N, C-alpha and C positions, 0 to 999 in steps of 0.2 A: 504494500500499501503505500501510496505518496504521501510525503509529511504535509504537504500542500493542502492534499484533499481533506486531510484529519483536522486541521487548524481552520477550515474555510466554515464559516458560521453563517447562515440566512437570518433574515430579521427574526423568522418564527424561533431560530436557536435563542437568539440575544434578547428578546421578550421573554423566553420560558426563563431563562437563567434572571431576568429582572425581576420576574413576580416572585422567583426564589429566594430572592437576596431582600424582596423587600418582609415575606413571610417570616424569613430568618431572622433578620435583625430590626426589624421595624422600621416605620417611615422616620421616626426621629435619630435614627442610630446612624443609617447610611451618611448624611450630611456630615458627620463625623470621621468617619470611616475615610470617607474621600478628602477629606480635609486634612486627615493624617497619612495618606499616601502622596498626596500636592507637596506636604512640608517634606517627606522623606525624599520625595523625586527631587526638590530644591536643594536640599541639605546635599543630595550625592552629587549636584550640578556644581555646586561652589565647593565641593570636595576635587572635584576633578580640575576646575580651574584654578583653586590654589596649588595643586600638585604642577601645574605647568610654571607656575610663575617661576620657582627656584630653577628650573632648566634655564630660562631666558636669564635671570640673572647671573647663573654661573657661566654661559656663554660670553656674557657681556664682561664679566670679570675677566675671562681667559682674554678675548680679544684684547682689552685693555693691558694686561701682562706683556702678552706678546707685540704689541706695539712699543711698550714701553723697552723691551729687551730688544728688539731690531735698532731703535734709535740711539742704542748705547754704542760707541764708535769703537 
């Protein structure tokens, strides 16, 4: 079986999942769950951005050092 066909959901499947979520968690709990998921995604994106910063700073520092070393006669 192809993986893409397993993951393909029709609108009927999505509707059934939505109804089950409402039955399991209730109408008031779902916004809290989605808010938690949203904040988790935001924290993940922020962590990925912070991880990229040191590499850029490190590359800049290495470039400055190389330029200073090459200027010494």
